[in-house]
NULUM-866545 format. One line per field, with one value per atom (N, C-alpha, C): atom name; residue number from 1; x, y, z. Coordinates in steps of 0.02 Angstrom, whole numbers, plus 32768, in hexadecimal, padded with zeros to 4 digits. Layout:
<rotis>
atom = c(CA,...)
nr = c(NUM,...)
x = c(X,...)
y = c(Y,...)
z = c(Z,...)
</rotis>
This chain:
<rotis>
atom = c(N,CA,C,N,CA,C,N,CA,C,N,CA,C,N,CA,C,N,CA,C,N,CA,C,N,CA,C,N,CA,C,N,CA,C,N,CA,C,N,CA,C,N,CA,C,N,CA,C,N,CA,C,N,CA,C,N,CA,C,N,CA,C,N,CA,C,N,CA,C,N,CA,C,N,CA,C,N,CA,C,N,CA,C,N,CA,C,N,CA,C,N,CA,C,N,CA,C,N,CA,C,N,CA,C,N,CA,C,N,CA,C,N,CA,C,N,CA,C,N,CA,C,N,CA,C,N,CA,C,N,CA,C,N,CA,C,N,CA,C,N,CA,C,N,CA,C,N,CA,C,N,CA,C,N,CA,C,N,CA,C,N,CA,C,N,CA,C,N,CA,C,N,CA,C,N,CA,C,N,CA,C,N,CA,C,N,CA,C,N,CA,C,N,CA,C,N,CA,C,N,CA,C,N,CA,C,N,CA,C,N,CA,C,N,CA,C,N,CA,C,N,CA,C,N,CA,C,N,CA,C,N,CA,C,N,CA,C,N,CA,C,N,CA,C,N,CA,C,N,CA,C,N,CA,C,N,CA,C,N,CA,C,N,CA,C,N,CA,C,N,CA,C,N,CA,C,N,CA,C,N,CA,C,N,CA,C,N,CA,C,N,CA,C,N,CA,C,N,CA,C,N,CA,C,N,CA,C,N,CA,C,N,CA,C,N,CA,C,N,CA,C,N,CA,C,N,CA,C,N,CA,C,N,CA,C,N,CA,C,N,CA,C,N,CA,C,N,CA,C,N,CA,C,N,CA,C,N,CA,C,N,CA,C,N,CA,C,N,CA,C,N,CA,C,N,CA,C,N,CA,C,N,CA,C,N,CA,C,N,CA,C,N,CA,C,N,CA,C,N,CA,C,N,CA,C,N,CA,C,N,CA,C,N,CA,C,N,CA,C,N,CA,C,N,CA,C,N,CA,C,N,CA,C,N,CA,C,N,CA,C,N,CA,C,N,CA,C,N,CA,C,N,CA,C,N,CA,C,N,CA,C,N,CA,C,N,CA,C,N,CA,C,N,CA,C,N,CA,C,N,CA,C,N,CA,C,N,CA,C,N,CA,C,N,CA,C,N,CA,C,N,CA,C,N,CA,C,N,CA,C,N,CA,C,N,CA,C,N,CA,C,N,CA,C,N,CA,C,N,CA,C,N,CA,C,N,CA,C,N,CA,C,N,CA,C,N,CA,C,N,CA,C,N,CA,C,N,CA,C,N,CA,C,N,CA,C,N,CA,C,N,CA,C,N,CA,C,N,CA,C,N,CA,C,N,CA,C,N,CA,C,N,CA,C,N,CA,C,N,CA,C,N,CA,C,N,CA,C,N,CA,C,N,CA,C,N,CA,C,N,CA,C,N,CA,C,N,CA,C,N,CA,C,N,CA,C,N,CA,C,N,CA,C,N,CA,C,N,CA,C,N,CA,C,N,CA,C,N,CA,C,N,CA,C,N,CA,C,N,CA,C,N,CA,C,N,CA,C,N,CA,C,N,CA,C,N,CA,C,N,CA,C,N,CA,C,N,CA,C)
nr = c(1,1,1,2,2,2,3,3,3,4,4,4,5,5,5,6,6,6,7,7,7,8,8,8,9,9,9,10,10,10,11,11,11,12,12,12,13,13,13,14,14,14,15,15,15,16,16,16,17,17,17,18,18,18,19,19,19,20,20,20,21,21,21,22,22,22,23,23,23,24,24,24,25,25,25,26,26,26,27,27,27,28,28,28,29,29,29,30,30,30,31,31,31,32,32,32,33,33,33,34,34,34,35,35,35,36,36,36,37,37,37,38,38,38,39,39,39,40,40,40,41,41,41,42,42,42,43,43,43,44,44,44,45,45,45,46,46,46,47,47,47,48,48,48,49,49,49,50,50,50,51,51,51,52,52,52,53,53,53,54,54,54,55,55,55,56,56,56,57,57,57,58,58,58,59,59,59,60,60,60,61,61,61,62,62,62,63,63,63,64,64,64,65,65,65,66,66,66,67,67,67,68,68,68,69,69,69,70,70,70,71,71,71,72,72,72,73,73,73,74,74,74,75,75,75,76,76,76,77,77,77,78,78,78,79,79,79,80,80,80,81,81,81,82,82,82,83,83,83,84,84,84,85,85,85,86,86,86,87,87,87,88,88,88,89,89,89,90,90,90,91,91,91,92,92,92,93,93,93,94,94,94,95,95,95,96,96,96,97,97,97,98,98,98,99,99,99,100,100,100,101,101,101,102,102,102,103,103,103,104,104,104,105,105,105,106,106,106,107,107,107,108,108,108,109,109,109,110,110,110,111,111,111,112,112,112,113,113,113,114,114,114,115,115,115,116,116,116,117,117,117,118,118,118,119,119,119,120,120,120,121,121,121,122,122,122,123,123,123,124,124,124,125,125,125,126,126,126,127,127,127,128,128,128,129,129,129,130,130,130,131,131,131,132,132,132,133,133,133,134,134,134,135,135,135,136,136,136,137,137,137,138,138,138,139,139,139,140,140,140,141,141,141,142,142,142,143,143,143,144,144,144,145,145,145,146,146,146,147,147,147,148,148,148,149,149,149,150,150,150,151,151,151,152,152,152,153,153,153,154,154,154,155,155,155,156,156,156,157,157,157,158,158,158,159,159,159,160,160,160,161,161,161,162,162,162,163,163,163,164,164,164,165,165,165,166,166,166,167,167,167,168,168,168,169,169,169,170,170,170,171,171,171,172,172,172,173,173,173,174,174,174,175,175,175,176,176,176,177,177,177,178,178,178,179,179,179,180,180,180,181,181,181,182,182,182,183,183,183,184,184,184,185,185,185,186,186,186,187,187,187,188,188,188,189,189,189,190,190,190,191,191,191,192,192,192,193,193,193,194,194,194,195,195,195,196,196,196,197,197,197,198,198,198,199,199,199,200,200,200)
x = c(E7F0,E79F,E7A6,E777,E78A,E760,E747,E733,E6FC,E6A9,E668,E66E,E65F,E64C,E60A,E5F0,E59C,E58E,E5B2,E5A8,E5B2,E5AA,E5BC,E5BB,E5C1,E5C1,E588,E554,E53A,E555,E51F,E536,E537,E558,E558,E539,E50C,E4C9,E4FA,E535,E54A,E58F,E5AD,E5ED,E5FC,E611,E644,E678,E67B,E6A5,E6DC,E720,E728,E769,E786,E7C8,E7CC,E816,E844,E876,E864,E8A3,E8C8,E90E,E943,E973,E97D,E9B9,EA05,EA12,EA50,EA59,EA01,E9FB,E9FF,EA19,EA1A,E9C0,E99A,E96C,E977,E92E,E948,E8F5,E8EF,E8B5,E899,E88F,E866,E80B,E812,E7CF,E7E2,E7A3,E7AE,E765,E76D,E731,E729,E6DD,E70C,E6ED,E6FB,E717,E719,E708,E706,E73C,E754,E7A0,E77D,E788,E7B7,E778,E755,E746,E733,E707,E6D7,E713,E707,E739,E733,E73D,E732,E768,E786,E7CF,E818,E7F0,E827,E845,E7FA,E7F3,E811,E7F7,E810,E859,E86B,E8C6,E902,E8CC,E8F0,E8C5,E8A4,E884,E8DE,E8F4,E942,E963,E98A,E9BD,E9A1,E943,E941,E943,E929,E91E,E939,E97A,E9B9,E9D6,E9EF,EA30,EA6B,EA72,EAC8,EA9C,EAE4,EAD0,EA9E,EABE,EA7A,EA32,EA1F,E9E1,E9B3,E973,E950,E93C,E948,E94B,E9A1,E9A4,E9DC,EA06,E9E4,EA0B,EA02,E9A2,E99B,E98D,E97A,E989,E9B3,E9DE,EA2B,EA61,EA69,EA92,EA8B,EA3B,EA38,E9F2,E9D7,E9A5,E9CD,E9EF,EA2C,E9D6,E9CB,E99A,E98B,E9CA,E9CF,EA29,EA46,EA8B,EA84,EA5F,EA55,EA1E,EA10,E9DF,E9FB,E9B3,E9C5,E96B,E97A,E961,E956,E943,E933,E8E4,E910,E8C6,E8B9,E8AB,E896,E852,E843,E884,E89E,E87E,E884,E86F,E886,E863,E838,E83B,E804,E7C8,E79E,E75E,E760,E71B,E722,E731,E759,E78D,E791,E7D2,E7C9,E7F9,E7E3,E81D,E813,E86F,E871,E89C,E86D,E8AF,E8D4,E8EF,E929,E949,E951,E947,E987,E9B8,E9D7,E9CC,E991,E98D,E9BF,E9E4,EA04,EA0E,EA31,EA34,E9F4,E9CD,E9A7,E966,E971,E928,E925,E8C6,E889,E893,E88E,E878,E823,E806,E7CA,E7BC,E7F6,E823,E829,E844,E880,E842,E802,E7C9,E7B2,E7A1,E771,E791,E7DB,E7F4,E7F5,E80F,E819,E7D1,E79E,E754,E749,E75C,E74D,E76E,E7B0,E7D3,E7A9,E791,E76F,E72D,E71E,E6D7,E6F8,E719,E735,E743,E778,E77C,E764,E72E,E6EE,E6CE,E6BC,E69F,E6D0,E703,E739,E75D,E773,E7A1,E7D0,E812,E868,E871,E8BA,E8C4,E8CD,E8C7,E8E6,E949,E964,E9B0,E99E,E976,E98C,E96F,E935,E924,E95D,E99B,E9AB,E9E4,E9FD,EA40,EA30,EA00,E9D3,E9ED,E9C2,E9C3,EA15,EA2D,EA81,EAA7,EA8D,EAC3,EA9D,EA66,EA60,EA4B,EA6E,EAA0,EADC,EB14,EB28,EB07,EAF6,EB11,EAED,EAD1,EABC,EAF8,EB22,EB4E,EB97,EB7F,EBCF,EBA7,EB6A,EB5F,EB5F,EB7F,EB84,EBD0,EC20,EC49,EC78,EC5B,EC89,EC6B,EC9B,EC79,EC4C,EC55,EC2E,EBF1,EBFE,EBBB,EB8F,EBAA,EB6C,EB42,EB7A,EB47,EB16,EB3F,EB03,EAB8,EACC,EAAA,EA76,EA8F,EA4F,EA37,EA6B,EA5F,EA09,EA12,E9E9,E989,E9B7,E962,E944,E981,E952,E92E,E93E,E929,E8D7,E8FC,E8A6,E880,E874,E861,E85E,E885,E87C,E887,E8AE,E912,E912,E957,E999,E9A3,E968,E967,E93F,E91E,E8D3,E90D,E936,E96C,E9A5,E97A,E96F,E95A,E907,E8BB,E8B0,E8C8,E8C1,E8FD,E91A,E948,E944,E90B,E907,E8BE,E87D,E856,E876,E8A4,E8BB,E8D4,E8D7,E914,E8C2,E898,E858,E843,E840,E803,E80D,E7E1,E7C3,E7C2,E7C9,E7AD,E762,E73F,E6F5,E6FE,E71B,E722,E730,E75D,E782,E73A,E712,E6E9,E6A7,E69C,E67A,E694,E6BE,E6CE,E6CC,E6E5,E6E5,E6A3,E67A,E63D,E609,E630,E600,E62F,E671,E688,E697,E6CB,E6D8,E69A,E67E,E642,E64E,E618,E623,E5F7,E5CD,E592,E5C7,E5F9,E609,E659,E66C,E6A1,E6A8,E6E3,E711,E72B,E71C,E748,E78F,E7B8,E7CC,E803,E80A,E834,E869,E889,E8CB,E8C1,E8B5,E8C8,E909,E90E,E93F,E916,E90F,E8F4,E91B,E8F2,E90F,E938)
y = c(5224,51F9,51DD,5199,5144,5170,5170,518B,514B,5176,512C,5110,50EC,50E6,50C8,5107,50F4,50C3,507B,5058,5011,4FCB,4FC8,4F54,4F2B,4EF6,4EEE,4ECF,4E8E,4E47,4E1E,4E0E,4DCC,4DA5,4D5F,4D35,4D16,4CD7,4CAC,4CA1,4C63,4C55,4C21,4C21,4C5A,4C5B,4C81,4C60,4C5B,4C20,4C5B,4C52,4C5E,4C36,4C45,4BFC,4C37,4C43,4C48,4C11,4BFE,4BDB,4BFF,4BDD,4BF6,4BC7,4BBD,4B74,4B6E,4BB2,4BBB,4BAC,4BB3,4BDC,4B66,4B5A,4B43,4B0B,4AF1,4B0D,4B31,4B37,4B7E,4B8F,4B71,4B8F,4BB5,4BE5,4C25,4C1A,4C11,4C18,4C54,4C8F,4CC9,4CA9,4CE1,4CE4,4D1D,4D33,4D87,4D84,4DB4,4DB0,4DF6,4DEC,4E4A,4E7D,4EA1,4EC4,4ED0,4EEA,4EF5,4F59,4F45,4F3D,4F03,4EE5,4E9A,4E6D,4E4D,4E36,4DE7,4DD1,4D88,4D8C,4DD3,4DD5,4DDE,4DE8,4DBE,4D76,4D39,4D03,4CE8,4D0B,4CEC,4D0B,4D45,4D26,4CFD,4CF3,4CAE,4C50,4C60,4C35,4C29,4C6C,4C7C,4C2B,4C50,4C2C,4BC1,4BC6,4B86,4B4C,4B80,4B60,4B55,4B8E,4B73,4B9D,4BB6,4BD8,4BB9,4B80,4B52,4B1F,4AE9,4A87,4A70,4A9E,4A7E,4A8C,4ABA,4AD8,4A8F,4AB6,4A6A,4A54,4A8F,4A9C,4A76,4AA6,4A78,4A53,4A1D,49E2,49AE,49C4,497C,4978,49C9,49BB,49AF,49DE,49E0,49A4,4990,4957,4909,4929,48C9,48B9,48FA,48CC,48C9,4914,4921,4931,494D,4964,49C0,49C3,4A1B,4A02,4A45,4A62,4AAA,4ABA,4AF7,4B15,4B2E,4B60,4B8E,4BC8,4C07,4C24,4C58,4C83,4CCA,4D03,4D2E,4D59,4DA4,4DAB,4E06,4E26,4E56,4E5B,4EA6,4ED1,4F00,4EEB,4F33,4F23,4F52,4F48,4F69,4F97,4FCD,4FB2,4F9A,4F67,4F29,4F22,4ECF,4ECA,4E8B,4E6F,4E27,4E04,4DB6,4D8D,4D6A,4D24,4CF5,4CF0,4CD3,4CA2,4C5A,4C19,4C1C,4C1A,4C0A,4BC3,4B83,4B48,4B2E,4B25,4AEF,4AA1,4A9C,4A3A,4A32,49FD,49D4,49B9,4982,496D,4954,4952,4907,4910,4956,4961,4992,49AD,49C9,4A04,4A40,4A63,4A54,4A39,4A1C,49EE,49C7,4980,49B0,49E2,4A0F,4A48,4A59,4A7A,4A5A,4A04,49E5,49D4,49C8,49C1,49EC,4A23,4A60,4A5B,4A59,4A58,4A38,49E6,49BF,49C2,49E7,4A11,4A2B,4A72,4AA4,4A85,4A63,4A5B,4A30,4A11,49CA,49EE,4A22,4A66,4A84,4AA0,4AD0,4A9C,4A6D,4A3D,4A23,4A13,49FE,4A22,4A62,4A93,4A72,4A86,4A8D,4A5A,4A53,4A3C,4A67,4A8F,4AAA,4AB9,4A9A,4A9F,4AA8,4AC2,4AD8,4B21,4B15,4B61,4B96,4B8B,4B90,4BB8,4B67,4B73,4BCC,4BBE,4C02,4C34,4C2A,4C6D,4C78,4C52,4C71,4C95,4C6E,4C67,4CCF,4CD6,4D18,4D4E,4D28,4D64,4D83,4D41,4D39,4D67,4D68,4DA2,4DE8,4DDC,4E30,4E63,4E3D,4E48,4E5E,4E2F,4E33,4E79,4E88,4EDA,4F22,4EF8,4F32,4F31,4F16,4EE0,4F24,4F5C,4F85,4FBF,4FF5,5038,5055,5037,5028,5012,4FDB,4FA8,4FD2,4FE0,4FE8,5057,5064,50A7,5068,5055,503E,502F,4FF3,4FC3,4FF3,5010,506B,5082,509A,50C5,50C5,5080,505B,5048,503D,5032,5089,50B3,50EA,50F9,50FF,510B,50E1,509C,5084,507D,507A,509B,50BA,50F3,513E,5129,5100,50E8,50A6,50DA,50A2,5060,507C,5039,5008,500A,4FCC,4F81,4F89,4F70,4F41,4F7D,4F2E,4F26,4F33,4F08,4EB8,4EBF,4EBE,4E52,4E6C,4E2F,4E26,4E30,4E23,4DF1,4E19,4DED,4DB3,4DC5,4D62,4D51,4D60,4D31,4D00,4D1D,4D1A,4CD7,4CC3,4CA6,4C6F,4C33,4BFC,4BEF,4B98,4B61,4B57,4B89,4B8F,4BD8,4C14,4C34,4C24,4C0C,4BE3,4BC9,4B9F,4B6E,4B84,4BD2,4BF5,4C10,4C41,4C60,4C32,4BE5,4BC7,4BB1,4BAD,4BA3,4BD8,4C0B,4C59,4C51,4C68,4C8E,4C73,4C1E,4BF9,4BBE,4BD9,4BBC,4BB5,4B9D,4B98,4BC6,4BD2,4C36,4C68,4C59,4CB1,4CBD,4C88,4C90,4C88,4CAD,4CB2,4C6A,4C5D,4C01,4C1A,4C41,4C40,4C07,4BE3,4BB9,4BD4,4BDA,4BD9,4B7C,4B8F,4B46,4B32,4B0A,4B06,4AFD,4B30,4B14,4AD6,4ACB,4A88,4AB7)
z = c(AF04,AF07,AEDD,AEDD,AE95,AE6D,AE31,ADF3,ADEB,ADED,ADD8,AD8A,AD93,AD4F,AD2C,AD08,ACEE,ACB8,AC92,AC7B,AC9A,ACA1,ACD0,AC93,AC91,AC57,AC98,AC4D,AC6F,AC8A,ACAF,ACE2,AC92,AC8E,AC5B,AC6F,AC4F,AC2E,AC26,ABE6,ABF9,ABCE,ABE3,ABC1,AB92,AB73,AB15,AB04,AADC,AAC5,AA8A,AA74,AA55,AA35,A9F9,A9D6,A996,A987,A968,A958,A90B,A8E1,A8E2,A8D6,A8AF,A8A9,A86D,A850,A894,A8B5,A8B0,A915,A914,A959,A9A3,A9B0,A9DF,A9FA,AA15,AA46,AA7D,AA7B,AAD7,AAFD,AB24,AB4E,AB74,AB7D,ABA5,ABB0,ABF6,AC2D,AC68,AC37,AC60,AC94,ACDD,ACF4,AD17,AD09,AD1A,AD77,AD84,ADEF,ADE4,AE32,AE51,AE63,AE5B,AEAB,AEDE,AEED,AF35,AF24,AF72,AF85,AFC1,AF7E,AF89,AFA2,AFCB,B004,AFDF,AF91,AF7B,AF54,AF1D,AF25,AF47,AF83,AF92,AFA2,AFA6,AFC0,AF70,AF2D,AF02,AF02,AF05,AF0C,AF14,AF5B,AF60,AF31,AF13,AED5,AEAB,AEA9,AE7F,AE98,AEB6,AEE9,AEDB,AEF9,AF08,AEA4,AE84,AE48,ADFD,AE19,ADEB,ADF7,AE35,AE5D,AE69,AE3F,AE57,AE2A,AE45,AE3D,AE77,AEB2,AED3,AED3,AE9D,AE9B,AE6E,AE80,AE7C,AE3C,AE0E,ADB0,ADAA,ADBB,AD88,ADAD,AE0C,ADF6,ADE8,ADE2,ADCA,AD63,AD40,AD03,ACE1,AD0C,ACE0,ACF3,AD45,AD48,AD5C,AD66,AD5B,AD2E,AD03,ACCF,AC96,AC93,AC4A,AC20,AC22,ABF9,ABEE,AC0A,ABF8,ABF9,ABDE,ABE9,AC2C,AC16,AC44,AC74,ACA5,ACAA,ACE0,ACD6,ACF7,ACFD,AD3F,AD3C,AD36,AD38,AD30,AD34,AD26,AD47,AD1B,ACD9,ACAB,ACAD,AC7A,AC79,ACA1,ACE2,AD1A,AD5A,AD8C,ADD0,ADFA,ADD1,ADE3,ADDD,ADB2,ADA0,ADA6,ADAB,AD9D,AD5E,AD75,AD3D,AD2A,AD08,ACF3,AD29,AD38,AD45,AD08,ACFA,ACC0,ACD3,ACA6,ACC5,AC6A,AC91,AC48,AC2E,AC00,ABED,ABB4,AB98,AB6E,AB87,AB5D,AB44,AB38,AB46,AB2F,AB02,AAC7,AA75,AA87,AA5D,AA5B,AA8E,AAB4,AAE3,AAC4,AAA3,AA6E,AADB,AAB4,AAEB,AB05,AAE1,AAE9,AB27,AB19,AB53,AB95,AB81,ABCA,ABF0,ABE1,ABE7,AC1A,ABF1,AC2A,AC62,AC68,ACA2,ACD6,ACAC,ACE5,AD0E,ACD3,AD15,AD2C,AD1C,AD4B,AD92,AD9A,ADCE,ADF7,ADDA,ADEB,AE13,ADF1,AE0A,AE4D,AE3A,AE94,AEA4,AEBC,AED8,AEFE,AECF,AEF6,AF21,AF33,AF45,AF7D,AF8E,AFC3,AFCB,AFAB,AFC3,AFE4,B005,AFE4,B02D,B02B,B068,B0A4,B0DD,B122,B107,B0E5,B0C5,B0B1,B063,B048,B04C,B071,B07C,B08D,B0B6,B0E5,B0B5,B090,B079,B02C,B019,AFEA,B012,B032,B071,B060,B078,B088,B04D,B027,AFC8,AFC7,AFEF,AFCC,AFD3,B017,B06A,B046,B02C,B014,AFE0,AFA6,AF65,AF6B,AF91,AFB5,AFE9,B00C,B024,AFDD,AFD0,AFA8,AF81,AF56,AF43,AF7C,AF98,AFD9,AFDF,AFC4,AFD5,AFB1,AFA4,AF86,AF6F,AF6D,AF63,AF1A,AEF7,AEB7,AEC8,AEDC,AEED,AF0D,AF4F,AF82,AF66,AF23,AF0B,AEF2,AEBF,AE84,AE8B,AEE3,AF0A,AF18,AF42,AF76,AF52,AF17,AEDB,AEAF,AEA4,AE8A,AE9F,AEDF,AF11,AF14,AF36,AF2B,AEEC,AED9,AE79,AE6E,AE84,AE80,AE9E,AEEB,AF27,AF50,AF4F,AF5F,AFA4,AFA7,AFFF,AFFB,B003,AFEC,B02F,B05D,B088,B08E,B040,B044,B02E,B02D,B011,B04A,B08B,B0BB,B0D0,B0EC,B0B7,B0B7,B063,B052,B05E,B068,B098,B0BC,B10D,B113,B118,B0F3,B0E9,B0C9,B083,B07C,B0B6,B0EA,B116,B148,B136,B163,B13F,B0EE,B0C0,B0DC,B0E7,B115,B0B5,B0BC,B085,B07B,B0BF,B0A3,B059,B05F,B04A,AFFD,B006,AFC9,AF96,AF9D,AFA5,AF80,AFB3,AF8F,AF5B,AF4C,AF1A,AEDD,AEE7,AE9E,AE80,AEAA,AE9D,AE95,AE93,AE90,AE34,AE67,AE05,ADDB,ADD3,ADBE,ADAF,AD6A,AD76,AD12,ACE7,ACA3,AC9B,ACC0,AC85,AC9B,ACB8,ACA8,AC8F,AC97,AC6F,AC06,AC00,ABA1,ABA4,AB87,AB5A,AB31,AB1C,AAEC,AACF,AA9F,AA84,AA36,AA31,A9F0,A9F1,A99C,A99F,A951,A951,A8F0,A8C4,A896,A86D,A81C,A810,A7CB,A79F)
</rotis>
């Protein structure tokens, strides 16, 4: 049985910012947004956003910020610290030479605000679903991978078949679902911003 917890972090009321200065580090930007986990269906929609936002060269943030505007040398997403309880959607980016963290953050904010209103093309959504399916099947492609994946879901959610429910939900994702999730979770008051700056 999935254990319960008695202590829950209060809802964040405003954006938090932290900055680290290091004479040997290149500038680096981290945006961390609070998000729910399964069985909240929004977890499945957010899984698809990983692909749409930064899942390869055709993803919106990579295409616009790295390939077209050349404001970043790399951009990626992940989640932490775990999967059982509400966690964080983390967006990480490396500014290009001569581009400040603040400039890159401003450009990311503009893109997130735009797509929260316009959404994504049907072609991009279907492509993201296909990439997610390939990643899912790849995780089951070997005996060690199968054991690790199913064992993790049994441990986290009390039922190994949950993984199939999650991917079935992901495949039903619509543009309206994605826009709602962006407007709900990907807002400034729901995030912590981390800057790594090169000190002089």
